[in-house]
C-alpha positions in Angstrom: -108.3 7.9 -2.9 -106.2 4.7 -3.9 -107.2 5.3 -7.6 -105.5 8.7 -7.7 -102.6 7.3 -5.7 -102.2 4.7 -8.2 -102.5 7.0 -11.2 -99.7 9.2 -9.6 -97.5 6.4 -9.3 -98.0 5.2 -12.7 -97.3 8.6 -14.3 -94.0 8.9 -11.8 -92.8 5.7 -13.1 -93.6 6.4 -16.7 -91.6 9.8 -16.5 -88.7 7.7 -14.8 -88.8 5.2 -17.9 -88.7 7.9 -20.4 -85.6 9.6 -18.7 -83.8 6.4 -18.6 -84.3 5.9 -22.2 -82.8 9.2 -23.2 -79.6 9.0 -21.3 -78.1 6.2 -22.9 -78.7 7.9 -26.3 -77.1 11.3 -25.1 -74.1 9.4 -23.7 -73.8 7.7 -27.1 -73.5 10.9 -28.6 -70.6 10.6 -31.3 -71.0 7.2 -32.0 -74.8 7.3 -33.1 -77.2 10.4 -33.5 -80.2 8.4 -35.0 -83.4 9.8 -33.7 -81.7 11.9 -30.9 -80.7 15.6 -30.4 -77.1 15.9 -29.5 -76.1 18.4 -27.0 -73.6 21.0 -28.2 -72.5 21.6 -31.7 -70.6 19.7 -34.5 -67.3 20.4 -35.5 -68.4 22.5 -38.4 -70.9 24.5 -36.3 -68.4 25.0 -33.7 -65.9 26.6 -36.0 -68.7 28.9 -36.9 -69.7 29.5 -33.4 -73.3 28.5 -33.9 -75.6 25.8 -32.7 -76.7 22.7 -34.9 -80.1 22.8 -36.3 -81.5 19.4 -37.0 -84.5 18.4 -39.1 -87.0 15.8 -38.1 -85.3 12.4 -38.1 -82.1 13.9 -39.6 -78.8 12.4 -38.4 -76.9 15.6 -39.5 -77.5 19.0 -39.0 -78.6 21.4 -41.6 -75.6 23.4 -42.0 -73.4 20.3 -42.7 -75.9 18.9 -45.0 -76.3 22.1 -47.1 -72.4 22.6 -47.3 -71.7 18.9 -48.0 -69.8 18.4 -44.6 -69.6 15.3 -42.7 -71.4 16.1 -39.4 -69.0 14.9 -36.8 -69.6 15.4 -33.1 -66.9 17.0 -31.1 -65.1 14.6 -28.8 -63.6 15.5 -25.5 -59.8 15.6 -25.5 -58.4 12.3 -23.8 -56.8 13.3 -20.7 -53.4 11.9 -19.7 -53.9 9.6 -16.6 -52.4 10.9 -13.3 -48.9 9.2 -12.6 -48.8 6.6 -10.1 -46.6 6.6 -6.8 -44.3 4.1 -8.3 -43.8 6.1 -11.5 -43.1 9.2 -9.5 -40.5 7.6 -7.5 -38.8 6.1 -10.5 -38.8 9.5 -12.2 -37.1 11.0 -9.1 -34.5 8.2 -9.1 -33.6 9.1 -12.7 -33.3 12.6 -12.0 -31.0 11.8 -9.2 -29.0 9.5 -11.2 -28.5 12.3 -14.0 -27.7 14.8 -11.6 -24.9 12.4 -10.1 -23.6 12.0 -13.5 -23.3 15.5 -14.2 -21.5 16.2 -10.8 -19.3 13.1 -11.5 -18.2 14.6 -14.7 -17.7 18.0 -12.9 -15.5 16.4 -10.4 -13.6 14.4 -13.1 -12.9 18.0 -15.1 -11.8 19.6 -11.9 -9.7 16.6 -10.8 -8.2 16.4 -14.4 -7.1 20.1 -14.0 -5.7 19.9 -10.9 -3.7 16.6 -11.6 -2.4 18.2 -14.7 -1.3 21.4 -12.8 0.6 19.1 -10.3 2.3 17.1 -12.9 3.4 20.1 -14.6 4.5 21.7 -11.7 8.2 22.0 -10.4 9.7 18.8 -9.5 10.7 18.6 -5.8 14.1 17.2 -5.8 16.9 18.0 -3.3 19.8 15.8 -5.0 22.7 18.0 -5.1 24.2 16.4 -8.4 21.4 18.8 -10.4 22.2 22.0 -8.7 26.0 21.4 -8.9 25.8 20.6 -12.7 23.5 23.6 -13.5 24.9 26.1 -11.2 21.5 26.7 -9.7 20.3 26.4 -6.1 18.4 23.4 -5.1 15.1 25.3 -5.2 15.7 27.1 -8.5 16.9 23.5 -10.1 13.3 22.2 -8.9 11.3 24.8 -10.4 13.0 24.4 -13.6 11.9 20.9 -14.3 8.4 19.6 -14.3 7.4 16.5 -12.7 6.0 14.9 -15.8 5.2 16.2 -19.1 2.1 14.4 -20.5 2.1 14.1 -24.2 -1.7 14.4 -24.6 -2.3 10.7 -25.4 -4.0 10.1 -21.9 -7.3 9.2 -23.7 -5.8 6.8 -26.4 -4.2 4.8 -23.8 -7.2 4.9 -21.5 -9.5 3.6 -24.4 -6.6 1.1 -25.6 -6.7 -0.5 -22.1 -10.3 -0.7 -21.8 -10.6 -2.6 -25.1 -7.9 -4.9 -24.8 -8.7 -5.8 -21.1 -12.5 -6.0 -22.0 -14.2 -8.0 -19.3 -16.7 -10.8 -20.3 -19.5 -9.8 -17.9 -20.9 -6.4 -16.7 -18.5 -3.8 -16.2 -18.9 -1.6 -13.2 -16.5 1.4 -14.3 -16.5 3.3 -17.5 -13.1 4.7 -16.9 -9.7 3.2 -16.5 -7.5 3.8 -13.4 -5.9 7.0 -13.3 -2.5 5.6 -13.4 -3.4 4.2 -16.7 -4.9 7.7 -18.1 -2.2 10.1 -16.7 0.9 7.9 -16.8 -0.2 6.9 -20.4 0.1 3.1 -19.9 -0.8 1.1 -22.9 -1.8 -2.6 -22.7 1.8 -3.6 -23.4 3.3 -1.2 -20.7 0.6 -2.8 -18.3 1.8 -6.3 -18.9 5.4 -5.5 -18.7 4.9 -3.7 -15.3 3.0 -6.9 -14.1 5.9 -9.1 -15.2 8.5 -6.8 -13.5 6.3 -7.1 -10.3 6.0 -11.0 -10.3 9.7 -11.5 -11.2 11.4 -9.0 -9.1 9.1 -8.2 -6.1 6.7 -11.1 -5.5 9.7 -13.3 -4.7 10.5 -11.3 -1.7 6.9 -10.6 -0.8 5.0 -13.5 -2.4 1.5 -12.2 -1.5 -0.2 -12.5 -5.0 -0.9 -15.4 -7.2 -0.1 -14.5 -10.9 -2.8 -16.9 -12.1 -5.4 -14.7 -10.0 -4.2 -11.5 -10.4 -3.9 -10.6 -13.8 -4.0 -7.1 -15.3 -7.2 -8.2 -17.3 -9.0 -9.1 -13.9 -7.7 -6.4 -11.6 -8.3 -3.4 -13.8 -12.0 -4.2 -13.5 -12.3 -6.1 -10.1 -9.9 -3.8 -8.1 -8.5 -0.9 -9.6 -6.8 0.0 -6.3 -4.6 -3.2 -6.5 -3.9 -2.6 -10.0 -2.6 0.9 -9.4 -0.3 -0.4 -6.6 1.0 -3.1 -8.7 1.7 -0.6 -11.6 3.2 2.0 -9.2 5.7 -0.4 -7.3 6.8 -1.9 -10.6 7.6 1.5 -12.1 10.3 2.0 -9.4 12.3 -1.1 -10.5 11.8 -0.5 -14.3 14.5 1.6 -15.6 12.4 2.9 -18.7 9.5 3.9 -16.3 11.2 4.9 -13.3 10.6 8.8 -14.1 6.6 8.1 -13.4 7.2 6.3 -9.8 6.2 9.1 -7.9 3.2 10.1 -10.1 2.0 6.5 -9.9 2.4 6.0 -6.2 0.4 9.2 -5.6 -2.6 7.7 -7.7 -2.2 4.4 -5.4 -2.2 6.5 -2.1 -5.2 8.3 -3.4 -7.0 5.2 -4.2 -6.1 3.8 -0.8 -7.7 6.7 0.9 -10.7 6.7 -1.5 -11.2 2.8 -0.6 -10.9 3.6 3.1 -13.5 6.5 2.9 -16.0 4.6 0.8 -15.6 1.5 3.1 -14.7 -0.7 0.3 -13.4 -4.0 1.7 -12.0 -7.3 -0.3 -9.0 -9.6 -0.3 -7.4 -7.7 -3.2 -7.9 -4.3 -1.2 -6.3 -6.1 1.8 -3.2 -7.1 -0.4 -2.9 -3.7 -2.0 -2.6 -2.1 1.6 -0.2 -4.7 2.6 2.0 -4.0 -0.5 1.9 -0.1 0.5 3.0 -0.8 4.1 5.8 -3.1 3.0 7.1 -1.2 0.1 6.5 2.5 1.4 7.7 5.7 -0.3 10.7 7.5 1.1 9.7 10.1 3.9 11.5 13.2 5.3 11.6 11.6 8.6 10.2 8.9 10.5 7.3 10.6 11.9 5.8 11.2 8.4 6.0 7.3 7.7 2.6 6.1 6.9 3.3 2.3 6.6 2.2 1.5 10.2 -1.3 2.8 9.2 -1.7 0.8 5.9 -0.4 -2.3 7.8 -3.0 -1.6 10.5 -5.9 -1.1 7.8 -5.0 -4.4 6.2 -4.9 -6.4 9.4 -8.2 -5.2 10.3 -9.7 -5.4 6.9 -8.6 -9.1 6.8 -10.4 -9.8 10.4 -13.6 -8.2 9.0 -13.4 -10.3 5.8 -13.0 -13.6 8.1 -9.3 -14.2 6.8 -8.5 -15.5 10.2 -10.8 -18.6 9.9 -10.4 -21.5 7.6 -11.7 -20.8 4.1 -15.0 -22.3 3.1 -14.5 -25.6 1.2 -17.2 -24.3 -1.5 -14.7 -21.8 -2.8 -12.2 -22.5 -5.6 -9.0 -24.3 -4.1 -7.0 -21.2 -5.5 -9.2 -18.6 -3.8 -8.8 -20.6 -0.7 -5.0 -20.5 -0.7 -5.1 -16.9 -1.6 -7.0 -16.0 1.4 -4.8 -17.9 3.8 -1.7 -16.6 2.3 -3.0 -12.9 2.8 -3.7 -13.9 6.5 -0.3 -15.4 6.9 1.3 -12.4 5.6 -0.7 -10.4 7.8 0.5 -12.2 10.7 4.3 -12.0 9.9 4.1 -8.4 9.1 2.0 -7.6 12.3 4.7 -9.5 14.3 7.7 -8.0 12.8 6.1 -4.4 13.1 5.5 -4.9 16.8 9.1 -5.8 17.3 10.6 -2.8 15.5 8.3 -0.3 17.3 8.3 -2.1 20.6 4.5 -2.1 20.6 1.9 -4.9 21.2 0.7 -6.7 18.2 -2.8 -6.7 16.6 -3.2 -10.4 16.2 -3.0 -12.7 19.0 -0.1 -14.8 19.2 -2.2 -18.2 19.6 -3.8 -17.4 16.2 -5.1 -20.9 14.7 -3.9 -20.7 11.0 -0.2 -19.5 12.3 -0.1 -22.4 14.5 -1.2 -25.1 12.0 0.7 -23.4 9.0 3.8 -25.7 9.3 2.9 -28.0 6.2 0.5 -25.5 4.6 2.8 -25.1 1.6 1.9 -28.7 0.7 -1.9 -28.0 0.6 -2.5 -28.2 -3.0 -0.5 -28.4 -6.2 -1.7 -24.8 -6.8 0.6 -23.5 -4.0 3.1 -21.1 -5.2 6.7 -22.1 -4.9 7.3 -19.3 -2.4 4.8 -20.4 0.3 7.3 -22.7 1.8 9.3 -19.6 2.8 6.2 -17.9 4.1 5.7 -21.1 6.4 9.1 -20.9 7.9 8.9 -17.4 8.6 5.4 -17.8 10.4 7.2 -20.4 12.4 9.9 -17.9 13.5 7.5 -15.1 14.3 5.5 -17.5 16.1 8.5 -18.5 18.5 9.2 -14.8 19.0 5.5 -14.0 19.9 5.7 -16.9 22.4 8.8 -15.2 24.0 7.0 -12.0 24.3 4.2 -13.7 26.1 6.5 -15.3 28.7 8.5 -12.1 29.1 7.9 -12.1 32.8 10.3 -15.2 32.9 12.9 -12.9 31.1 15.9 -14.6 32.5 19.2 -15.1 30.5 18.5 -18.8 30.3 14.7 -18.4 28.9 16.3 -16.0 26.2 19.2 -18.6 25.2 16.2 -21.6 25.3 14.0 -19.6 22.9 17.0 -18.7 20.6 18.3 -22.3 20.7 14.8 -23.5 19.7 14.5 -21.2 16.8 18.1 -22.2 15.8 16.9 -25.8 15.7 13.6 -25.0 13.6 15.9 -23.0 11.1 18.1 -25.9 10.5 15.1 -28.3 10.1 13.7 -25.8 7.6 17.1 -25.6 6.0 16.9 -29.2 4.9 13.5 -28.6 3.5 14.8 -25.6 1.5 17.8 -27.5 0.2 15.3 -30.0 -1.1 13.0 -27.5 -2.5 16.0 -25.7 -4.2 17.0 -28.7 -6.4 13.3 -28.3 -7.7 13.2 -24.8 -8.3 16.1 -22.5 -8.8 14.2 -19.2 -7.9 14.4 -19.9 -4.2 16.7 -17.8 -2.0 17.4 -18.8 1.5 15.6 -16.2 3.8 17.7 -17.3 7.2 18.5 -13.4 7.3 15.0 -13.0 9.1 15.5 -15.7 11.4 18.8 -14.7 12.7 17.8 -11.1 12.9 14.8 -12.3 15.3 17.4 -14.3 17.2 19.5 -11.3 17.4 16.7 -9.2 18.7 16.1 -11.6 21.5 19.9 -12.1 22.2 20.3 -8.1 22.4 17.9 -7.7 25.2 19.7 -10.5 27.1 22.9 -8.3 26.4 21.2 -5.5 28.2 20.3 -7.6 31.3 23.8 -8.9 31.6 25.3 -5.5 31.9 23.0 -4.3 34.6 23.9 -3.9 38.3 23.6 -7.4 39.6 24.0 -9.2 36.2 26.8 -11.6 35.3 28.3 -9.1 33.2 29.7 -9.8 29.5 32.9 -11.9 29.0 34.4 -13.6 25.8 33.0 -17.0 27.1 29.6 -15.6 27.9 27.3 -18.0 25.9 24.6 -15.2 25.4 27.5 -12.9 23.8 29.0 -15.5 21.5 25.2 -16.3 20.3 24.5 -12.7 19.7 28.0 -12.3 17.8 27.2 -15.3 15.6 23.4 -14.1 14.8 24.8 -10.8 13.9 27.5 -12.1 11.5 24.9 -14.6 10.0 22.4 -11.5 9.0 25.3 -9.9 7.4 26.9 -12.9 5.7 23.4 -14.2 4.3 22.9 -11.0 2.5 26.4 -10.8 1.2 27.1 -14.3 0.2 23.6 -15.6 -0.7 21.1 -12.7 -1.4 23.4 -10.4 -3.2 24.4 -13.3 -6.0 20.6 -13.7 -6.7 20.6 -10.3 -8.4 17.3 -9.5 -6.7 18.5 -7.7 -3.6 17.8 -4.5 -5.0 14.0 -5.4 -5.0 14.0 -6.5 -1.3 11.6 -5.3 1.3 12.6 -2.0 3.2 12.9 -4.3 6.3 15.5 -6.3 4.6 18.0 -3.6 4.7 17.0 -2.5 8.2 17.9 -6.0 9.6 21.3 -5.9 8.0 21.9 -2.3 9.2 20.9 -3.1 12.7 23.3 -6.0 12.8 26.3 -4.2 11.4 25.6 -1.3 14.0 25.5 -4.1 16.6 29.0 -5.3 15.5 30.6 -2.2 15.1 29.2 -1.0 18.7 31.5 -4.1 19.9 34.6 -2.1 18.7 34.2 0.6 21.3 36.8 0.5 23.7 34.6 -0.6 26.5 33.8 -3.8 24.6 37.2 -4.6 23.1 38.2 -6.9 25.6 35.1 -9.4 24.5 36.8 -9.7 20.9 40.3 -11.0 20.0 42.2 -9.0 17.2 40.9 -11.5 14.5 37.4 -10.8 15.4 38.0 -7.1 15.3 39.5 -7.1 12.0 36.7 -9.4 10.6 33.9 -7.2 11.8 35.8 -4.2 10.1 36.1 -6.1 6.9 32.8 -7.4 6.9 30.9 -4.2 7.5 33.4 -2.3 4.8 32.3 -4.9 2.4 28.5 -4.5 3.5 28.7 -0.6 3.0 30.2 -1.1 -0.7 27.5 -3.6 -1.5 24.5 -1.5 -0.1 25.8 1.5 -2.0 26.4 -0.2 -5.0 24.7 0.6 -8.4 23.8 -3.2 -8.3 21.5 -2.4 -4.9 20.9 1.1 -4.7 18.3 2.5 -7.2 19.3 6.0 -6.4 20.5 8.2 -3.2 17.1 8.1 -1.8 16.8 4.4 -1.8 16.9 2.7 1.7 20.2 0.5 1.3 22.1 3.8 0.1 20.9 5.5 3.2 21.9 2.8 5.5 25.3 2.7 3.4 26.0 6.2 4.2 25.0 5.6 7.8 27.3 2.8 8.4 30.0 4.5 6.6 29.6 7.2 9.4 30.1 4.6 11.9 33.3 3.2 10.7 34.9 6.7 9.8 34.2 8.0 13.5 36.3 5.0 14.4 38.8 5.4 11.6 38.2 1.8 10.5 36.6 3.0 6.9 38.9 1.1 4.4 40.2 3.6 1.6 39.5 3.6 -2.0 42.8 1.9 -3.0 42.0 -0.9 -0.3 38.7 -1.5 -1.9 39.8 -1.4 -5.6 42.6 -3.9 -4.6 40.1 -6.1 -2.8 37.9 -6.4 -5.8 41.2 -6.9 -8.1 43.1 -10.2 -9.1 44.0 -10.7 -5.3 40.5 -11.3 -4.2 39.7 -14.8 -3.3 38.0 -17.0 -6.0 34.3 -16.5 -6.0 34.3 -13.4 -4.0 32.1 -10.7 -5.6 32.6 -7.1 -4.5 30.5 -4.4 -5.6 31.6 -1.3 -7.5 30.2 1.9 -6.0 28.9 4.8 -8.1 31.1 8.0 -8.6 28.5 10.4 -7.0 27.8 9.9 -3.6 26.5 12.0 -0.7 28.8 12.4 2.1 27.2 12.7 5.8 29.0 15.1 8.0 29.4 14.2 11.8 26.7 14.6 14.5 26.5 13.8 18.1 24.2 10.7 18.3 25.4 7.4 19.6 23.6 4.1 19.7 22.7 2.2 21.8 23.2 4.9 24.5 20.2 6.1 26.1 19.7 9.5 28.4 23.0 11.1 27.3 23.9 13.4 24.3 27.6 13.3 24.2 30.6 12.4 22.3 32.4 9.1 22.6 35.1 10.8 24.2 33.0 12.2 27.0 31.3 9.0 27.3 34.4 7.1 28.2 35.7 9.9 30.4 32.5 9.8 32.4 32.5 6.2 32.6 36.3 5.8 33.6 37.4 4.2 30.4 37.2 0.3 30.5 37.5 0.0 34.3 34.9 -2.9 35.6 34.8 -4.7 38.8 36.2 -7.7 37.0 39.1 -7.3 34.6 37.5 -10.1 32.2 33.8 -8.8 32.3 32.0 -5.7 31.1 29.5 -4.1 33.2 27.6 -0.7 33.4 29.7 1.7 35.4 28.3 4.4 37.5 27.8 7.5 35.1 27.6 5.2 32.1 24.3 5.7 30.0 22.0 3.0 29.8 22.1 0.8 26.7 19.1 -0.2 24.8 19.8 -2.6 22.1 16.1 -2.6 20.8 15.0 -2.1 17.4 12.5 0.6 18.3 15.6 2.6 19.9 17.6 1.8 16.8 15.0 3.1 14.6 14.5 6.2 16.7 18.2 7.2 16.8 18.7 6.5 12.7 15.7 8.6 11.9 16.2 11.9 14.3 17.0 14.8 12.3 15.7 18.6 12.5 13.2 19.3 9.9 14.0 23.1 10.0 17.1 22.6 8.1 15.1 22.0 4.8 13.1 25.3 5.4 15.2 27.8 3.5 15.2 25.8 0.4 11.3 25.7 0.2 9.2 28.4 -1.1 6.9 30.3 0.9 3.8 28.4 -0.4 4.0 24.8 -1.2 0.5 23.7 -0.5 -1.4 22.1 -3.4 -5.1 22.3 -4.1 -5.5 18.5 -4.0 -4.3 15.9 -1.6 -1.4 18.0 -0.2 -0.6 15.5 2.5 -0.8 12.4 0.1 1.0 14.0 -2.8 3.4 16.7 -2.3 4.8 15.8 0.9 5.6 12.5 -0.6 7.7 13.6 -3.2 9.3 16.4 -1.6 10.3 13.9 1.3 11.5 11.3 -1.1 15.1 12.8 -1.3 15.1 15.2 1.7 14.5 12.4 4.2 17.3 10.1 2.9 19.7 13.2 2.8 18.5 14.4 6.3 18.7 11.1 7.9 22.1 10.8 6.7 22.9 14.4 8.0 21.7 13.4 11.4 22.9 9.6 11.2 24.2 8.5 14.6 28.0 7.8 14.8 
């Protein structure tokens, strides 16, 4: 039993050994056939579709030996390994990038067609000079002239700028900003526009550093700010003024794209501030979007941490740039809040604003205009402090705050005069400080005239200070700013301040207030405002009839003509002749000038829509409880001297009057609210506001 079991076990073990010996030989088929019979057929036999026949101990089949072929075994075709998960993800990402690139090219082609269609479309211009000279209606005149006729060299200008302003690092864009491509700006044009900006615009709103914000840097790092600088400079460059509207359209489109994409940087914040400070003319006040740009700039600055001291690890020039942007945000926000009568976005007790008195001396890298920024911040800070303490809104409190502002202005005047000897580019910005004092004092005048108030007399302290502040605003512009030759490049608010001060003085010429002024003061007001009208409407200041100073010039002219105080052409020509005082400069007005018909709006009256005659009759003339004081009588309209009411009154005008001149469909395929409405509104706003300018 045991022997048979052992033999069976040995037999099984022998079979196992023989099988194991054959397997390696079969697996090594193709490498060696010695002493084995390979499965399948060789290459030659497979082509004949027969099996291989091997002789004893032969390494080649009989057919290959007979035919003289090399007996080669067939090898299995090498399979491609399955892709890994990472390779599949990378392949999907590459396909997505390719699809995105194709879609981007398609969008650019479609956008290029829309832009060209808009560029070659009719020019929306409502100026009467063109229609009168050609005998066409305003709409026919617009439809005959294209906005901008490209020469077909857009690609050449783009490639020239990309190669000229080549960046040393990795470029993130493969296409120049649209303002370069479609306005055909070559490198020399770009350099000239940047020069215009820093020589003419930056002195009034010195938010940029010429060492940091060069065209070679901005075209790569922030095309948005690059476009804004080029667009604003086009307006003040005579050879490129015709592309201003087109360039600003690209700037506003870039602003919207940056907002949608969530792009945040210090450069973008500066671009929004510039757009809000130098807005395009609008048809009416409701279409103005400067408040939106300013709000975005302030919020972006807060998110970027500009309201906190800069890290000492940053380069000094970058630290100064961040602080400069925030101080401008503080000033713009405070001034805008005063104009609109709304709360400011930045807290009055801002740390950087409170500690900015000597910031202009921080480093030798400070710009020469930082000293003016520090002085303006101090004035805004004083005004904000008065707004906080407005519950103590007494006449004594108002006088106290204005006196402190006057003392601070005098101390800054000493600093300005010292710096003026070092840098002749300085101009004295006392106009802004005097305007802020006037806004405070005007609020006190309203209180004095209310029932129970002390009334207004010639010897009233608050009246005399308001009168002097208004005169200072106008005289600073006429005697200082006008002589610099930079007045036409001033910010829009600069002309708003002087128009407000002039309207305040003209309002004192009402019969109701004449008892407060002697004959010499009345003549001085009329002469001062007449001269201001000539300066604002002159070719040295107003770029065209759409420019803000021209609008306010027509507005003030209507005020004087209403009271028969506007000097004649002969008087103005004789005033600029040989009999004029030595050193007095009188502006020469253009021959073509729009005239404004009268309307029924009166400022600063509130709640009544009547002519001056009916106002006097309802109030009983100049009768007041005291023959030497002026009060608000029963039936008199309330008087609001605030800047907010002034703006609403100036910009009130019916939009329907422009409807007959517009075609049935004025919509555009692309960005209608950001493009067409801006350029259409440019002239119609100024003319319409003049038509409805209050008298």
